[in-house]
SEGU-800734 format. One line per field, with one value per residue (C-alpha): x, y, z; residue in three letters. Coordinates in steps of 0.05 Angstrom, whole numbers, plus 32768, in hexadecimal, padded with zeros to 4 digits. Layout:
<atoms>
c1	[X / ...]
c2	[Y / ...]
c3	[Z / ...]
code	[ALA / ...]
</atoms>
This chain:
<atoms>
c1	[76F3 / 770C / 7740 / 775D / 778E / 77BD / 77DF / 77B2 / 777F / 7747 / 771D / 76E2 / 76F5 / 76F1 / 7729 / 7766 / 77A6 / 77D8 / 77E8 / 77B3 / 777F / 774F / 7714 / 76E5 / 76BA / 76E3 / 76E1 / 7708 / 7729 / 76F5 / 7707 / 76D4 / 76A9 / 76C2 / 769B / 76BA / 76E7 / 771D / 7733 / 7763 / 7772 / 77AD / 779C / 77B3 / 778C / 7782 / 777C / 77A0 / 7771 / 779F / 7799 / 77B5 / 7780 / 778B / 775A / 7749 / 772A / 76E2 / 76E8 / 772B / 7760 / 778E / 779B / 77A3 / 77BA / 77A9 / 77C0 / 7787 / 775D / 772D / 76F7 / 76FD / 7719 / 7723 / 775D / 7799 / 77DC / 7821 / 783B / 7885 / 78AB / 78E9 / 78EC / 792A / 794E / 7952 / 7945 / 7902 / 78F7 / 78BD / 78C0 / 7904 / 7915 / 795C / 7957 / 799A / 7983 / 7953 / 791E / 792A / 78F4 / 78F5 / 7927 / 796B / 7955 / 7921 / 78E7 / 78C8 / 78CD / 78EA / 78B7 / 789A / 785C / 7854 / 7810 / 7804 / 780A / 77D2 / 77EC / 77C4 / 7802 / 7832 / 7837 / 785C / 7894 / 78D3 / 78F8 / 7941 / 7953 / 7996 / 79D1 / 79E3 / 7A23 / 7A32 / 79EF / 79C4 / 7984 / 7956 / 794E / 790B / 78FA / 78B3 / 7885 / 7865 / 783B / 7800 / 77F4 / 7809 / 783B / 7862 / 7859 / 789E / 78C9 / 78F3 / 7931 / 7942 / 7956 / 7938 / 78FC / 7917 / 791D / 7956 / 7988 / 796D / 7956 / 7914 / 78FC / 78BD / 788D / 78A6 / 78EC / 790C / 793E / 794D / 7986 / 797C / 7937 / 78F1 / 78DC / 7912 / 7907 / 7936 / 7949 / 797F / 797A / 79AC / 79A4 / 79C9 / 79DF / 7A28 / 7A5E / 7AA2 / 7AC6 / 7B11 / 7B11 / 7B2F / 7AFA / 7B30 / 7B36 / 7AEC / 7AA6 / 7A87 / 7A79 / 7A34 / 7A54 / 7A97 / 7AB2 / 7AF0 / 7B11 / 7B3F / 7B5F / 7BAA / 7BBB / 7BA0 / 7BAB / 7B63 / 7B44 / 7B26 / 7AF3 / 7AC1 / 7A84 / 7A64 / 7A31 / 7A17 / 79DF / 79C7 / 79E5 / 79E5 / 799A / 7997 / 79A5 / 79E4 / 7A0B / 7A20 / 7A2B / 7A07 / 7A20 / 79ED / 79E9 / 799E / 7982 / 79C7 / 79F4 / 79FC / 7A33 / 7A33 / 7A64 / 7A5A / 7A54 / 7A2A / 7A0B / 79ED / 7A2E / 7A61 / 7A66 / 7A90 / 7A9F / 7A89 / 7A8B / 7A50 / 7A41 / 79F9 / 79DE / 79C1 / 79F7 / 79CE / 79ED / 79C6 / 7A08 / 7A4D / 7A6F / 7AA8 / 7AD2 / 7ACB / 7AF3 / 7AE4 / 7AE9 / 7B28 / 7B4C / 7B45 / 7B37 / 7B0F / 7B08 / 7ACD / 7ABB / 7A92 / 7AB9 / 7B04 / 7B2D / 7B72 / 7B90 / 7B82 / 7B4F / 7B3F / 7B06 / 7AF2 / 7AD2 / 7AFB / 7B32 / 7B64 / 7B58 / 7B93 / 7BB5 / 7BF2 / 7C0D / 7C49 / 7C58 / 7C9D / 7CDB / 7D00 / 7CD8 / 7CF6 / 7CC8 / 7C80 / 7C6E / 7C9A / 7C8E / 7CB6 / 7CBB / 7CCE / 7CE4 / 7D24 / 7D02 / 7CFA / 7D1D / 7D40 / 7CFF / 7CDE / 7CA6 / 7CA5 / 7C78 / 7C78 / 7C43 / 7C16 / 7BEC / 7BAE / 7B76 / 7B37 / 7B61 / 7B94 / 7BDB / 7BF7 / 7C35 / 7C5A / 7C93 / 7CB7 / 7CF7 / 7D1E / 7D4E / 7D58 / 7D81 / 7D5D / 7D18 / 7CFD / 7CC7 / 7CA4 / 7C68 / 7C42 / 7C66 / 7C49 / 7C46 / 7C00 / 7BE7 / 7C03 / 7BF3 / 7C03 / 7C4F / 7C74 / 7CBA / 7CC9 / 7D02 / 7D1A / 7D52 / 7D23 / 7CF6 / 7D31 / 7D4B / 7D07 / 7D0B / 7D28 / 7D53 / 7D66 / 7D94 / 7D61 / 7D55 / 7D18 / 7CF3 / 7CE7 / 7D31 / 7D5B / 7D78 / 7D90 / 7D81 / 7D80 / 7D3C / 7D02 / 7CC4 / 7C88 / 7C5D / 7C96 / 7C9C / 7C51 / 7C54 / 7C83 / 7C73 / 7C2F / 7C29 / 7C66 / 7C41 / 7C06 / 7BDE / 7BD3 / 7BFE / 7BED / 7BB6 / 7B9F / 7B6B / 7B2E / 7B5A / 7B8C / 7BC1 / 7BE9 / 7BDD / 7C23 / 7C30 / 7C59 / 7C87 / 7C93 / 7CDC / 7CDD / 7CB4 / 7CEE / 7D17 / 7CFE / 7D06 / 7D4D / 7D5C / 7D41 / 7D6B / 7DA9 / 7D9B / 7D94 / 7DD4 / 7DF6 / 7DE1 / 7DF9 / 7E3C / 7E41 / 7E32 / 7E66 / 7E98 / 7E8C / 7E93 / 7ED3 / 7EF0 / 7EDF / 7F00 / 7F3C / 7F43 / 7F39 / 7F6E / 7F9D / 7F95 / 7F9F / 7FDB / 7FFA / 7FEE / 800E / 804C / 8051 / 804C / 8083 / 80B2 / 80A9 / 80C0]
c2	[835B / 8315 / 8303 / 82BD / 829A / 829E / 82E2 / 82F3 / 832B / 8333 / 8370 / 835F / 8315 / 82DC / 82B5 / 82E2 / 82C4 / 82FB / 8323 / 8354 / 8346 / 837E / 836F / 83A4 / 83B3 / 83BC / 8400 / 8428 / 8468 / 849E / 84E1 / 8509 / 8506 / 84F1 / 84B2 / 8470 / 8459 / 8424 / 83EE / 8413 / 845B / 847B / 84BE / 84EF / 850D / 8557 / 858A / 855F / 854C / 8524 / 84D9 / 849D / 846B / 8424 / 83FB / 83C3 / 83D3 / 83BF / 83BF / 839C / 8377 / 83B0 / 83CB / 8415 / 8449 / 8493 / 84D0 / 8502 / 8530 / 850A / 853F / 8545 / 850C / 853C / 855C / 8530 / 852F / 8515 / 84D0 / 84C5 / 8484 / 8482 / 84CE / 84C9 / 849A / 8451 / 8429 / 8415 / 83D6 / 83C3 / 837A / 8378 / 8365 / 8382 / 83C6 / 83E3 / 842A / 845C / 8439 / 83F4 / 83D5 / 838B / 8357 / 8347 / 8303 / 8323 / 82FA / 833B / 8370 / 83B5 / 83DD / 8422 / 843C / 8488 / 84A2 / 84E7 / 8525 / 8556 / 857F / 8565 / 8563 / 8541 / 84F6 / 84D3 / 84FF / 84F8 / 8534 / 852B / 8562 / 8586 / 8572 / 8599 / 85B2 / 85C0 / 85B6 / 85F3 / 85D4 / 8599 / 8564 / 854B / 850A / 8505 / 84FA / 8537 / 8546 / 8572 / 8548 / 8504 / 8524 / 8548 / 8515 / 8506 / 84EA / 8521 / 8529 / 8571 / 85A2 / 85E4 / 85FB / 85F2 / 85B5 / 85D5 / 85B7 / 8570 / 8533 / 8526 / 84E5 / 84E7 / 84AD / 849F / 8493 / 84D5 / 84EF / 8538 / 8556 / 859F / 85A4 / 8588 / 8578 / 854E / 8549 / 850E / 84CD / 84F4 / 8540 / 856B / 85B6 / 85E9 / 8631 / 8624 / 8655 / 8636 / 8678 / 866E / 862E / 85EC / 85B4 / 8584 / 85A7 / 85B3 / 8597 / 85D3 / 85AE / 858E / 8549 / 8536 / 84EF / 84E0 / 849D / 84A6 / 8461 / 8469 / 841F / 8402 / 8413 / 83FB / 842D / 8456 / 848E / 847A / 849C / 8469 / 8477 / 8437 / 8423 / 83DC / 83C4 / 83D9 / 83E1 / 8414 / 845E / 8488 / 848F / 84D8 / 8516 / 8557 / 859C / 85D4 / 861E / 8626 / 8647 / 865A / 8621 / 85D6 / 85A3 / 8557 / 851E / 84D3 / 8493 / 8493 / 844E / 8454 / 8468 / 8432 / 8442 / 8480 / 84B0 / 84F6 / 853D / 8567 / 85B1 / 85A1 / 8587 / 8545 / 8523 / 8535 / 8520 / 8555 / 857B / 855D / 854E / 857A / 853E / 84F4 / 84B9 / 8479 / 8433 / 8426 / 8461 / 8492 / 84D9 / 850C / 8557 / 8571 / 852D / 84F2 / 84C0 / 84C8 / 84A0 / 84AD / 84AE / 84F9 / 8512 / 855D / 8575 / 85BE / 85F3 / 8629 / 864F / 8633 / 85EB / 85E3 / 861B / 860D / 8644 / 8642 / 8676 / 865C / 8685 / 8648 / 861C / 85D7 / 85C1 / 85DB / 859B / 855D / 8525 / 84E9 / 84AB / 847D / 8440 / 8426 / 8408 / 841D / 8460 / 8455 / 8449 / 848C / 846C / 84A0 / 84DA / 8507 / 8534 / 852E / 8564 / 854E / 856B / 8541 / 8504 / 850D / 851C / 855E / 8563 / 8545 / 8549 / 8507 / 84E7 / 84C9 / 84AA / 84AA / 84EA / 851F / 853A / 854C / 8580 / 856C / 8584 / 8561 / 8561 / 8523 / 8529 / 850B / 8549 / 857A / 8592 / 85C9 / 85C6 / 8605 / 8620 / 8664 / 8694 / 868B / 86BE / 86F5 / 86E5 / 86E3 / 8725 / 8745 / 8732 / 8765 / 874B / 8771 / 876F / 8780 / 8780 / 8762 / 8795 / 8765 / 875D / 8781 / 873F / 8743 / 8716 / 8715 / 870F / 872C / 8756 / 8728 / 875A / 8766 / 871B / 8718 / 8748 / 8718 / 86D3 / 86D8 / 868E / 8693 / 86C3 / 86BA / 86F4 / 873B / 8779 / 87A4 / 8774 / 877B / 8757 / 8776 / 878E / 87B0 / 877B / 876D / 872D / 8723 / 8709 / 86C9 / 86AD / 8664 / 8668 / 8620 / 8632 / 865D / 861E / 860C / 8655 / 8656 / 8614 / 8630 / 866F / 8646 / 861B / 865A / 8677 / 8634 / 8635 / 867D / 8668 / 862D / 865B / 868D / 8656 / 863C / 8682 / 868B / 864A / 865E / 86A2 / 8681 / 8653 / 868E / 86B7 / 867D / 8677 / 86C2 / 86C0 / 8688 / 86AF / 86ED / 86C5 / 86AA / 86F0 / 8709 / 86D1 / 86E2 / 8728]
c3	[7476 / 7488 / 74BB / 74BC / 74E7 / 74AC / 749D / 7461 / 7461 / 742F / 741F / 73F4 / 73F5 / 7427 / 7407 / 7406 / 73EB / 73F5 / 7433 / 741C / 73E7 / 73D3 / 73A6 / 738D / 7351 / 7311 / 72F0 / 72BD / 72D8 / 72D7 / 72B7 / 72DF / 731E / 7363 / 736E / 7383 / 734B / 7350 / 7381 / 73AF / 73C1 / 73E4 / 7401 / 7437 / 7470 / 7478 / 7440 / 740C / 73D4 / 73A5 / 73A7 / 7383 / 736D / 7356 / 732E / 72FE / 72BB / 72B0 / 7265 / 725C / 7283 / 7294 / 72D9 / 72E8 / 731A / 7314 / 733C / 7340 / 736A / 7397 / 738F / 7343 / 7319 / 72DF / 7306 / 72FB / 7320 / 7311 / 7325 / 7336 / 7338 / 7364 / 736A / 7395 / 7366 / 7356 / 7316 / 72FB / 72D4 / 72A7 / 7294 / 72B6 / 72FE / 72FB / 72D9 / 72C3 / 72B3 / 72D0 / 72A6 / 7289 / 725E / 724A / 725D / 723F / 7226 / 71F8 / 7214 / 722C / 71F7 / 7206 / 71E1 / 71EB / 71C8 / 71C5 / 71B2 / 7194 / 71BF / 71CA / 718F / 7154 / 7126 / 7157 / 7160 / 7197 / 71B4 / 71DE / 71FA / 720F / 723F / 7238 / 7263 / 72A1 / 7281 / 7238 / 7216 / 7209 / 71EC / 71F4 / 71BE / 71A5 / 7183 / 7168 / 712D / 710D / 70D1 / 70BD / 707D / 7064 / 7035 / 706B / 70A4 / 70BE / 70F6 / 7115 / 713F / 714E / 7184 / 7198 / 7171 / 712A / 70FE / 70D6 / 7108 / 7108 / 70E2 / 70BE / 709F / 7074 / 7070 / 7029 / 7044 / 7030 / 7063 / 706F / 7097 / 70A6 / 7087 / 7095 / 704D / 7029 / 6FDE / 6FD3 / 6FF6 / 701B / 701C / 7041 / 704C / 7076 / 7076 / 708A / 7074 / 7072 / 7067 / 7060 / 7088 / 7070 / 706A / 7081 / 70C4 / 70D6 / 70CC / 70AB / 7069 / 7062 / 705A / 7079 / 7074 / 709C / 70AB / 70E7 / 70E2 / 70DA / 70E1 / 70A0 / 7057 / 7049 / 7079 / 7041 / 7041 / 700C / 6FEF / 6FBF / 6F89 / 6F69 / 6F39 / 6F2B / 6EE9 / 6EA0 / 6E9D / 6ED6 / 6EDA / 6EE2 / 6F23 / 6F24 / 6F4F / 6F40 / 6F53 / 6F4D / 6F5C / 6F63 / 6F25 / 6F0A / 6EF4 / 6EFC / 6EF1 / 6EF7 / 6EF3 / 6EF3 / 6ECB / 6E8B / 6E8E / 6E49 / 6E26 / 6E34 / 6E7F / 6E70 / 6EA8 / 6E93 / 6EAD / 6E94 / 6E97 / 6EAB / 6EED / 6ED5 / 6EAB / 6E6D / 6E2A / 6E04 / 6E07 / 6DFB / 6E3E / 6E51 / 6E67 / 6E56 / 6E71 / 6E4A / 6E67 / 6E3E / 6E60 / 6E26 / 6E3D / 6E16 / 6E1D / 6DF6 / 6DDA / 6DF3 / 6DC8 / 6DD5 / 6DA2 / 6DC1 / 6E07 / 6E06 / 6DD3 / 6DD0 / 6DA4 / 6DA2 / 6D76 / 6D98 / 6D73 / 6DA6 / 6DBD / 6DEC / 6E12 / 6E3D / 6E6A / 6E97 / 6ECD / 6EE1 / 6ED2 / 6EB8 / 6E89 / 6E83 / 6E4B / 6E4D / 6E28 / 6E26 / 6DF3 / 6E09 / 6DDE / 6E17 / 6DEE / 6DCD / 6D90 / 6D47 / 6D4D / 6D0B / 6CE4 / 6CEF / 6D17 / 6D4E / 6D38 / 6D75 / 6D58 / 6D1B / 6CF9 / 6CD4 / 6CAA / 6CB6 / 6CC5 / 6C8D / 6CA3 / 6C89 / 6CB5 / 6CEF / 6D20 / 6D1A / 6D33 / 6CF8 / 6D2B / 6D76 / 6D77 / 6D4D / 6D39 / 6CF5 / 6CE9 / 6CA9 / 6C81 / 6C49 / 6C06 / 6BE3 / 6B96 / 6B98 / 6BBA / 6B86 / 6B40 / 6B0D / 6B19 / 6B01 / 6B04 / 6B25 / 6B2F / 6B76 / 6B74 / 6B5F / 6B9A / 6BCB / 6BB1 / 6BC0 / 6C0A / 6C3A / 6C73 / 6CB2 / 6CEE / 6D24 / 6D6F / 6D93 / 6DBD / 6DF6 / 6E09 / 6DD4 / 6DBC / 6D73 / 6D39 / 6CED / 6CCC / 6CA5 / 6CB1 / 6CAA / 6C83 / 6C51 / 6C44 / 6C3D / 6C02 / 6BDE / 6BF9 / 6C1D / 6C2D / 6C5B / 6C89 / 6CB8 / 6CD3 / 6CBC / 6CC3 / 6D00 / 6D19 / 6D62 / 6D8D / 6DAE / 6DE7 / 6DBB / 6DC5 / 6D86 / 6D5F / 6D42 / 6CFD / 6CF7 / 6CC1 / 6CAE / 6C9B / 6C85 / 6C47 / 6C30 / 6C25 / 6BDE / 6BC9 / 6BE4 / 6BC2 / 6B81 / 6B89 / 6B97 / 6B5A / 6B30 / 6B4C / 6B40 / 6AF8 / 6AF2 / 6B11 / 6AE1 / 6AA6 / 6ABD / 6AC8 / 6A82 / 6A65 / 6A8D / 6A73 / 6A2B / 6A35 / 6A53 / 6A17 / 69E7 / 6A0C / 6A0A / 69BF / 69B6 / 69E2 / 69B7 / 6977 / 6993 / 69A6 / 695F / 6941 / 696E / 6958 / 690E / 691B]
code	[MET / SER / PHE / TYR / ALA / TYR / PRO / GLN / THR / GLY / ILE / GLY / THR / THR / THR / PRO / ILE / ASN / LYS / LEU / ASP / ILE / PHE / ALA / THR / LYS / ALA / ASP / PRO / ALA / ALA / SER / SER / SER / SER / ALA / ASN / GLY / ASN / LEU / ARG / LEU / GLY / ALA / SER / GLY / ALA / ASN / THR / HIS / VAL / LEU / ASP / PHE / GLY / LEU / SER / SER / THR / SER / THR / PHE / SER / TRP / LEU / GLN / ALA / ARG / ASP / ARG / GLY / ASN / TYR / ALA / THR / LEU / TYR / ASP / LEU / ALA / PHE / ASN / PRO / ASN / GLY / GLY / LYS / VAL / GLY / ILE / GLY / ASN / SER / ALA / PRO / THR / ALA / THR / LEU / THR / ILE / GLY / ASN / SER / GLY / GLY / THR / ILE / GLY / GLY / GLU / ILE / HIS / LEU / ASN / PRO / THR / THR / ASN / GLN / TYR / GLU / GLY / GLY / GLN / LEU / VAL / LEU / LYS / LYS / SER / LEU / THR / GLY / SER / THR / VAL / ASP / TRP / THR / ILE / ASP / GLN / TYR / GLY / SER / THR / SER / SER / ASN / ALA / ARG / PHE / ARG / ILE / PHE / ASN / GLY / ALA / SER / GLU / SER / ASN / GLY / LEU / ALA / ILE / LEU / GLU / ASN / GLY / LYS / ILE / GLY / LEU / GLY / LEU / PRO / ASP / PRO / GLN / THR / LEU / LEU / HIS / LEU / GLN / ASN / SER / ASN / SER / ILE / GLY / THR / GLY / ASP / PRO / GLY / ASN / ASN / ILE / VAL / PRO / SER / ILE / TYR / ILE / TYR / ASN / SER / ASN / LEU / ALA / SER / THR / THR / ALA / HIS / SER / ILE / LEU / ALA / LEU / ARG / THR / ASN / GLY / ASN / GLY / SER / GLY / ASN / PRO / TYR / LEU / SER / PHE / ASP / ILE / ASN / GLY / VAL / ARG / GLY / TYR / SER / MET / GLY / ILE / ASP / ASN / SER / ASP / GLY / ASP / LYS / PHE / LYS / PHE / HIS / THR / ASN / TRP / ASN / LEU / ASN / ASN / ALA / ASN / THR / PRO / ALA / LEU / THR / LEU / ALA / SER / ASP / GLY / LYS / PHE / GLY / ILE / GLY / THR / ALA / SER / PRO / SER / ARG / SER / LEU / HIS / VAL / GLN / SER / SER / GLU / ASN / THR / SER / VAL / TYR / ILE / GLU / SER / THR / THR / SER / ASP / ASN / ASN / GLY / MET / MET / ILE / LEU / ASN / GLY / ASN / THR / ASN / GLN / PHE / TRP / GLY / ASN / GLY / TYR / HIS / GLU / PHE / MET / MET / PHE / GLN / ASN / GLN / GLY / THR / THR / ILE / GLY / GLN / ILE / VAL / ALA / PRO / ASN / GLY / SER / SER / VAL / SER / TYR / SER / THR / THR / SER / ASP / TYR / ARG / LEU / LYS / GLN / ASP / LEU / LYS / SER / PHE / LYS / GLY / LEU / ASP / LEU / ILE / ASN / ARG / LEU / LYS / THR / TYR / ASP / PHE / ALA / TRP / LYS / ILE / ASP / ASP / SER / ARG / MET / TYR / GLY / PHE / MET / ALA / HIS / GLU / ILE / GLN / GLU / VAL / LEU / PRO / TYR / LEU / VAL / SER / GLY / GLN / LYS / ASP / ALA / VAL / ASP / GLN / ASN / GLY / ILE / ILE / ILE / PRO / GLN / THR / VAL / ASP / TYR / SER / LYS / LEU / THR / PRO / ILE / LEU / VAL / LYS / ALA / ILE / GLN / GLU / GLN / ASP / GLN / THR / ILE / LYS / ASN / LEU / THR / LYS / ASP / LYS / GLU / GLN / LEU / GLU / ARG / LEU / LEU / LYS / LYS / MET / HIS / GLY / ARG / LEU / LEU / LYS / LEU / GLU / LYS / LYS / LYS]
</atoms>
């Protein structure tokens, strides 16, 4: 030990610089034994055996301090910094938190390196203890993995990963499960019951923009692929092992938006709905050719049902223009057979509607005359009441017309469906028109013949009357 006139003291050195300089043989902290080890020791007298040793490494340039048992270095004790409070800084002379690492200028990095825990599958680990009030569990942040395929970064609470976040080494992220199968994989067992998703956060994903001050404060979920040569951006809905649906943009088919009854936007089946880039909408077709194009192999392609007590037009066809009403350009409805028109509902002017069917001479052959009055006389007419409301009308029985003019009638007498509900026969009364015209023509001819006969009789009677008058005069 050296004492100088100056206030420096040296232990193990004759040239101290600081108030107290201690020099000793360098050594790494020993993990066993109780021999001299280190440069400085703080200990307590009496029965206390724990000490705090300071030292300089003999194998590197680091310095160390170790709390341990002075009689057995294998027995280690805890070390507390500012146990009564105060901030600790590492690389920072003005710490702003309980522990501040690095400086605000960035010249000293604020970095922490966490090595694996004693559990062979756990990497570095942080445990965030629950709050004094409100919280019920601690949160853990660590790295875990028994193999390279399931190695993951974890944030979870309690003992289960089902309530946390997992990120695999391949970048896949899981929320609510430890083994995500896709880039973002969400899984939970929530039950929304009768709740409204707009009033709670039970759904797996809930996007809400609370900005009320801007019309551009949108809530957006964007699906995007990179150009025409890439794949399809779409959403898939799947009941595991039961049924799947999907909707999105078909990049390979003119960027049409499609709704499919499969989970992967597969064009092996015709899409249920298709919206083309030109605005044409298809039901049952992938190539809509009109604003609304319905294609179906069902017996009934379109079914419109109203449950109101006062229907004000279950379907309204509005020609909202003031042009060409006098030219018959406005066909409100056309009926076609493989693209060829066979009938239509057309407006011949702006005030009326015509219901017309094909009657072009180029479509007809084998023209024959017939006796219309005979057919009309074979039809039975009735004054009857409808069963539904007892309203009265004049008309026919469909099956009786069918016996005389079968092409006027659709359906079969007494037909019912599989549930026993009647399938009523219907009559196209418009097809009676040519028969009525023919009957009127026949009656007109009969009237003309009778009129001619009457005129001849009148002339004959007039002659006879004249002769009788002459005979009477001779008497």
